[in-house]
C-alpha positions in Angstrom: -59.8 -98.0 -24.8 -60.3 -100.3 -27.8 -58.3 -103.1 -26.1 -60.2 -102.6 -22.8 -63.5 -102.7 -24.7 -62.6 -105.9 -26.6 -61.5 -107.5 -23.3 -64.8 -106.6 -21.7 -66.7 -107.9 -24.7 -64.7 -111.1 -24.7 -65.4 -111.7 -21.0 -69.1 -110.9 -21.4 -69.4 -113.4 -24.2 -67.7 -116.0 -22.1 -70.1 -115.3 -19.2 -73.1 -115.6 -21.5 -71.8 -118.9 -22.8 -71.4 -120.3 -19.2 -75.0 -119.1 -18.4 -76.4 -120.7 -21.5 -74.6 -124.0 -20.8 -75.7 -124.3 -17.1 -79.3 -123.3 -17.8 -79.5 -126.4 -19.8 -77.8 -128.5 -17.1 -80.2 -127.2 -14.4 -83.3 -127.5 -16.6 -84.3 -131.1 -15.7 -87.8 -131.4 -14.4 -87.5 -134.8 -12.7 -88.9 -134.7 -9.2 -86.5 -136.5 -6.8 -88.1 -138.8 -4.2 -86.5 -136.9 -1.3 -88.3 -133.7 -2.3 -91.6 -135.1 -1.0 -90.1 -135.8 2.4 -89.0 -132.2 2.7 -92.5 -131.0 1.7 -94.1 -133.4 4.2 -91.9 -132.1 7.0 -92.6 -128.5 6.0 -96.3 -129.2 6.0 -96.2 -130.5 9.5 -94.1 -127.6 10.7 -96.2 -124.8 9.1 -99.8 -126.3 9.2 -99.8 -128.2 12.4 -97.5 -125.8 14.3 -95.0 -128.1 15.9 -91.5 -129.4 15.4 -91.7 -133.2 15.0 -89.0 -134.8 17.1 -90.7 -138.2 16.7 -91.7 -139.6 13.4 -95.4 -139.6 12.6 -95.4 -141.1 9.1 -94.4 -144.7 9.8 -95.9 -147.8 11.5 -92.8 -149.9 11.8 -90.4 -149.4 14.9 -88.6 -146.1 14.7 -85.7 -144.4 16.6 -86.5 -142.4 19.8 -85.6 -139.1 18.1 -86.1 -138.3 14.4 -83.0 -136.3 13.5 -83.8 -134.8 10.2 -80.7 -133.1 8.9 -82.7 -131.4 6.1 -85.4 -129.9 8.3 -84.8 -126.3 7.3 -84.9 -127.2 3.7 -88.4 -128.5 4.2 -89.4 -125.4 6.1 -88.3 -123.3 3.1 -89.5 -125.5 0.3 -93.1 -126.0 1.6 -94.2 -122.4 1.5 -92.4 -121.9 -1.8 -94.3 -124.9 -3.3 -97.6 -123.9 -1.6 -97.5 -120.3 -3.0 -95.7 -120.7 -6.3 -96.0 -124.4 -7.2 -93.5 -126.5 -9.0 -92.3 -123.4 -10.9 -91.3 -121.7 -7.7 -89.1 -124.7 -6.6 -87.5 -125.0 -10.0 -86.8 -121.3 -10.1 -85.2 -121.5 -6.6 -83.0 -124.3 -7.9 -82.0 -122.2 -11.0 -81.1 -119.2 -8.9 -79.1 -121.2 -6.4 -77.4 -123.3 -9.1 -76.5 -120.2 -11.3 -75.2 -118.4 -8.2 -73.0 -121.5 -7.5 -71.6 -121.3 -11.0 -71.1 -117.5 -10.7 -69.1 -117.9 -7.5 -67.0 -120.7 -9.0 -66.2 -118.4 -12.0 -65.3 -115.5 -9.6 -63.1 -117.9 -7.6 -61.2 -119.0 -10.7 -60.8 -115.4 -12.0 -59.5 -114.2 -8.7 -56.7 -116.7 -9.2 -55.8 -115.0 -12.5 -57.3 -117.7 -14.7 -58.2 -116.6 -18.3 -62.0 -116.6 -18.9 -61.7 -119.0 -21.8 -60.2 -121.6 -19.6 -62.7 -121.0 -16.9 -65.3 -121.7 -19.6 -63.6 -124.8 -20.7 -63.2 -126.1 -17.1 -66.8 -125.4 -16.2 -67.9 -127.2 -19.4 -65.9 -130.2 -18.3 -67.1 -130.0 -14.8 -70.7 -129.2 -15.7 -71.2 -132.6 -17.2 -70.5 -134.1 -13.8 -72.2 -131.4 -11.8 -75.4 -132.2 -13.8 -75.6 -135.4 -11.6 -76.4 -133.3 -8.5 -78.9 -130.9 -10.1 -81.3 -133.1 -12.0 -83.9 -132.9 -9.1 -84.7 -130.3 -6.5 -82.8 -131.5 -3.4 -81.2 -130.1 -0.3 -77.9 -130.8 -1.9 -78.3 -127.5 -3.9 -77.6 -125.6 -0.7 -74.5 -127.8 0.0 -73.0 -127.2 -3.4 -73.6 -123.5 -3.1 -72.0 -123.2 0.3 -69.1 -125.5 -0.7 -68.1 -123.2 -3.6 -68.8 -120.0 -1.5 -66.5 -121.3 1.2 -63.8 -122.1 -1.3 -64.1 -118.5 -2.6 -63.9 -117.0 0.9 -61.0 -119.2 2.0 -59.1 -118.4 -1.2 -59.9 -114.7 -1.0 -58.4 -114.5 2.5 -55.2 -116.3 1.3 -54.7 -114.4 -2.0 -55.4 -110.9 -0.6 -54.0 -111.5 2.9 -57.4 -110.4 4.3 -58.3 -112.8 7.0 -61.3 -110.8 8.3 -63.5 -112.3 5.6 -63.1 -115.7 7.3 -65.8 -114.5 9.8 -68.4 -115.0 7.1 -67.7 -118.8 7.4 -69.5 -118.8 10.8 -73.0 -117.7 9.7 -72.6 -119.9 6.6 -72.0 -123.0 8.7 -74.8 -122.2 11.0 -77.3 -122.0 8.1 -75.7 -124.9 6.2 -75.8 -127.4 9.1 -79.6 -126.9 9.4 -80.2 -127.1 5.7 -78.3 -130.3 4.9 -75.8 -132.7 6.4 -73.3 -131.8 3.8 -72.1 -129.0 6.0 -69.4 -131.5 7.1 -67.7 -130.7 3.7 -67.5 -127.1 4.8 -65.8 -127.9 8.0 -63.5 -130.3 6.1 -62.2 -127.7 3.6 -61.5 -125.2 6.3 -59.4 -127.9 8.0 -57.7 -128.6 4.7 -56.8 -124.9 4.2 -55.4 -124.8 7.8 -53.2 -127.9 7.2 -52.2 -127.0 3.7 -51.1 -123.5 4.6 -49.2 -124.8 7.6 -47.4 -127.3 5.5 -46.6 -124.7 2.9 -45.1 -122.4 5.6 -47.8 -119.8 5.2 -50.1 -118.1 7.7 -52.5 -120.8 8.9 -53.7 -119.6 12.4 -56.7 -117.7 11.1 -57.9 -120.8 9.3 -57.4 -122.9 12.5 -59.5 -120.3 14.5 -62.2 -120.3 11.8 -62.3 -124.1 11.9 -62.9 -124.2 15.7 -65.6 -121.5 15.7 -67.3 -122.9 12.6 -67.4 -126.4 14.2 -68.8 -125.1 17.4 -71.5 -123.1 15.7 -72.9 -126.3 14.2 -74.2 -127.3 17.7 -76.9 -124.6 17.3 -79.4 -127.0 15.8 -82.7 -128.5 17.0 -81.0 -131.7 18.2 -77.8 -130.4 19.9 -75.0 -132.9 20.3 -77.2 -135.8 19.1 -77.0 -134.3 15.6 -73.2 -134.8 15.5 -73.7 -138.4 16.8 -76.1 -139.0 13.9 -73.6 -137.4 11.4 -70.8 -139.7 12.5 -73.0 -142.8 12.1 -74.3 -141.6 8.7 -70.8 -141.0 7.4 -69.7 -144.5 8.3 -72.9 -146.3 7.5 -72.8 -148.8 4.6 -75.6 -148.4 2.1 -75.2 -151.2 -0.5 -78.8 -151.1 -1.6 -78.8 -147.4 -2.5 -77.4 -146.7 -6.0 -75.9 -143.3 -5.4 -74.0 -144.5 -2.4 -72.1 -147.1 -4.3 -68.5 -146.7 -5.1 -67.6 -145.6 -8.6 -66.6 -149.0 -10.0 -69.5 -150.9 -8.4 -71.8 -148.3 -10.0 -70.1 -148.8 -13.4 -70.3 -152.6 -13.2 -74.0 -152.5 -12.2 -74.7 -150.2 -15.2 -75.8 -147.3 -13.1 -74.5 -143.8 -13.7 -72.0 -145.0 -16.3 -72.1 -141.8 -18.3 -71.5 -139.6 -15.2 -68.8 -142.0 -14.0 -67.0 -141.8 -17.4 -67.1 -138.0 -17.4 -65.8 -137.9 -13.9 -62.9 -140.2 -14.8 -62.0 -138.0 -17.8 -62.1 -134.8 -15.6 -60.0 -136.6 -13.0 -57.2 -137.6 -15.4 -57.1 -134.1 -17.0 -56.6 -132.7 -13.5 -54.0 -135.3 -12.5 -52.0 -134.6 -15.7 -52.0 -130.9 -15.1 -51.0 -131.3 -11.4 -48.0 -133.5 -12.3 -47.0 -131.1 -15.1 -46.7 -128.1 -12.7 -43.3 -127.3 -11.1 -44.8 -125.1 -8.4 -48.0 -126.6 -7.0 -50.5 -125.0 -4.7 -50.5 -127.6 -1.9 -53.8 -126.6 -0.5 -55.6 -126.8 -3.9 -54.0 -130.2 -4.6 -55.1 -131.5 -1.2 -58.7 -130.4 -1.9 -58.7 -131.9 -5.4 -57.3 -135.1 -4.0 -59.7 -135.5 -1.2 -62.8 -134.6 -3.3 -61.6 -137.1 -5.9 -61.4 -139.8 -3.3 -64.9 -138.9 -2.1 -66.1 -139.3 -5.7 -64.5 -142.7 -6.1 -66.0 -143.9 -2.8 -69.5 -142.7 -3.5 -70.9 -141.6 -6.8 -73.1 -138.9 -5.2 -69.9 -137.1 -4.1 -68.5 -136.8 -7.6 -70.1 -133.3 -7.7 -67.7 -132.0 -5.0 -64.7 -132.9 -7.2 -66.3 -131.3 -10.2 -66.9 -128.1 -8.4 -63.4 -128.0 -7.0 -62.0 -128.6 -10.5 -64.2 -125.8 -11.8 -62.3 -123.5 -9.4 -58.7 -124.8 -9.6 -58.5 -126.3 -13.0 -58.7 -123.0 -15.0 -55.6 -121.7 -13.3 -53.6 -124.8 -14.3 -54.9 -124.6 -17.8 -53.9 -120.9 -18.0 -50.4 -121.7 -16.7 -50.0 -124.5 -19.2 -51.1 -122.3 -22.1 -48.7 -119.5 -21.1 -45.9 -122.1 -20.9 -46.6 -123.1 -24.5 -46.6 -119.5 -25.5 -43.3 -118.7 -23.7 -41.3 -121.6 -24.9 -39.5 -120.8 -28.2 -39.3 -124.4 -29.2 -43.0 -124.9 -28.5 -43.8 -121.7 -30.4 -41.9 -122.8 -33.4 -43.5 -126.3 -33.4 -47.1 -125.3 -32.6 -47.5 -121.7 -33.8 -49.3 -122.8 -37.0 -51.8 -124.8 -34.9 -52.3 -122.2 -32.2 -55.0 -120.0 -33.8 -56.6 -123.1 -35.4 -56.8 -124.6 -31.9 -58.3 -121.5 -30.4 -60.9 -121.3 -33.2 -61.9 -124.9 -32.8 -62.1 -124.5 -29.0 -64.3 -121.5 -29.3 -66.5 -123.1 -31.9 -66.9 -126.3 -29.9 -67.6 -124.5 -26.6 -70.1 -122.2 -28.4 -71.9 -125.2 -29.9 -72.1 -126.9 -26.6 -73.5 -123.8 -24.9 -76.0 -123.3 -27.7 -77.2 -126.9 -27.6 -77.6 -126.7 -23.8 -79.6 -123.5 -23.9 -81.8 -125.0 -26.6 -82.5 -127.9 -24.2 -83.5 -125.4 -21.6 -85.9 -123.5 -24.0 -87.4 -126.6 -25.5 -88.0 -128.5 -22.2 -90.3 -127.8 -19.3 -87.8 -126.5 -16.7 -90.5 -125.0 -14.4 -92.5 -128.2 -14.0 -92.0 -131.2 -11.7 -92.3 -134.5 -13.5 -94.0 -137.3 -11.5 -94.7 -139.7 -14.4 -95.5 -143.4 -14.2 -91.9 -144.0 -15.2 -90.8 -142.9 -11.7 -93.8 -142.9 -9.5 -96.7 -145.3 -8.8 -99.3 -142.8 -10.1 -101.8 -145.5 -11.2 -101.8 -147.3 -7.8 -102.1 -144.1 -5.9 -105.1 -143.1 -8.0 -106.7 -146.5 -7.1 -106.0 -145.9 -3.4 -107.5 -142.4 -3.4 -110.5 -143.3 -5.6 -111.4 -146.3 -3.3 -110.7 -144.4 -0.1 -108.3 -147.1 1.0 -106.6 -146.5 4.4 -104.0 -148.2 6.5 -100.4 -149.2 6.5 -98.5 -149.4 3.2 -95.3 -151.2 2.6 -93.8 -149.5 -0.4 -90.9 -149.7 -2.7 -88.0 -147.7 -1.1 -88.0 -144.9 -3.6 -91.7 -144.3 -3.4 -92.1 -144.0 0.4 -91.6 -140.2 0.7 -94.0 -139.6 -2.2 -96.6 -141.5 -0.2 -95.9 -139.3 2.9 -96.9 -136.3 0.8 -99.9 -137.7 -1.1 -101.6 -140.1 1.3 -100.8 -139.0 4.9 -102.6 -139.1 7.4 -104.9 -141.8 5.8 -101.9 -144.0 5.2 -98.6 -144.6 6.9 -95.6 -146.3 5.4 -93.3 -149.1 6.5 -90.1 -147.6 5.0 -89.0 -144.6 3.0 -85.9 -142.6 1.9 -85.4 -141.1 5.3 -84.5 -144.6 6.5 -81.3 -143.9 8.3 -82.8 -140.9 10.2 -86.0 -142.6 11.2 -86.0 -146.4 11.2 -84.1 -148.8 13.5 -81.2 -150.7 11.9 -82.8 -154.1 12.2 -86.0 -152.8 10.5 -83.9 -151.6 7.6 -82.1 -154.9 7.2 -85.4 -156.9 7.4 -87.0 -154.5 4.9 -84.3 -154.8 2.2 -84.4 -158.6 2.7 -88.1 -158.4 1.8 -87.7 -155.9 -1.1 -85.0 -157.9 -2.8 -86.8 -161.2 -2.2 -84.0 -162.7 -0.1 -84.4 -165.9 1.9 -86.1 -164.2 4.9 -88.4 -162.0 2.8 -91.6 -163.4 4.3 -90.5 -162.7 7.9 -91.0 -159.0 7.4 -94.5 -159.5 6.2 -95.5 -161.5 9.2 -93.7 -159.3 11.8 -95.4 -156.0 11.2 -99.1 -154.9 10.5 -99.0 -154.3 6.8 -102.3 -153.6 5.1 -101.0 -152.9 1.6 -97.9 -153.6 -0.4 -96.8 -151.4 -3.3 -93.9 -152.6 -5.4 -92.7 -152.5 -9.0 -94.9 -154.8 -11.2 -91.8 -156.3 -12.8 -90.0 -157.1 -9.6 -89.3 -160.5 -8.2 -91.1 -159.7 -4.9 -94.3 -158.8 -7.0 -94.3 -162.3 -8.5 -93.9 -163.9 -5.0 -96.7 -161.9 -3.6 -99.0 -162.8 -6.5 -98.7 -166.5 -5.5 -99.0 -165.8 -1.8 -102.4 -166.8 -0.4 -102.3 -164.0 2.2 -102.2 -161.2 -0.4 -104.6 -160.2 -3.2 -103.6 -158.2 -6.3 -105.9 -155.2 -6.8 -104.0 -153.2 -9.3 -101.2 -153.8 -11.8 -99.8 -151.5 -14.4 -96.5 -150.6 -16.0 -95.6 -148.5 -13.0 -96.5 -150.7 -10.0 -98.5 -153.5 -8.4 -100.7 -153.0 -5.4 -101.6 -155.9 -3.1 -104.1 -155.9 -0.2 -103.9 -158.3 2.7 -106.7 -160.9 2.4 
């Protein structure tokens, strides 16, 4: 009884440490630009009582159908925000985020990983996972369902209980309407089917689950057109969008260097442990490999590898530790450092968890930050105070915030929904303007812009200041607002 009690106490302490660590990670109050697009869609859906298949927010040429792959997120977020404010959205993020971590913990433990190594792995992974949880975005649903699918797929394999795979079907149905990341769910089912087949194990249940889960995704407001959009979006280059850059391009440009460095450390730890193993779980190796490739190709996908590592890495660390403990030569060589190492590990993990929890308590985790550092609050105040109306050509990251704050008095020329709404030629012309390329003036002449809202320290701001067709009416640290003369 004493041993059982101590084991329970030990596991409880580990769980509390993980909770403390991730509360700090999820405590950021920065409002992501995409959030306002969700809320604007939700407002249309709930207050005006129709489903907008055509865009109503823009004045530049748009696609025939607005395929909004995050439509259900907007339908959920708007009433939460309307009734409970920013705190409600942040609380929703915390609940979904902590549930994701809890399922990752359960998935690792069901593979017989020791709690201390689950803690260590989640600490390592958490520093990369932080990248996807700083704002309130539709991705929180994708990360949750990704880990939940891993848990279910693994549960079926480890317990030889393939009936649980039916849970994948309603998950994919909900997931495909919340966020386009549902493709990751279809992908890992396919990886399990191929991995188990190559390993000579039972794979047919996974193949059946793959077919049914794929078919269920056609139950969406757009039907087959949704999948056409998904294929285009997966292959679409986005060189101007920072989070869609490959890992090395992001490092060279100075963006996300901290996250990229932590991702590389986690990657090499995982690779070393994979190569150390004599008997490898082929399916787990395939998932880790594919998610690592995704992370190298696009920095926004680093989170998938971190979550997969949080599930599979603890088992490899547990096996490595048991190998050290079972090898007589190793015991003789390292026995004097064993307890010291454990003590240092526990101390460092406890300190990290404590510091993270302090960050949660000392911050404002239930607010949404829309400061002048990230949003054109000064310019918007001028527009609202002077009752300015018309077409606004904004900086890319600000477009969706304008949908939320200024519609229907103002419409925008571009925003973060660009691939779902705007025609390809409009996107190219817009980025030529925004980055002051040779043809920047063509975009101004081609479409009926009434106002231009850009960063005050940008090159295009300087060019507009000296352009006789435009008049500067506001300039601050956050932005510069120009009116057509």
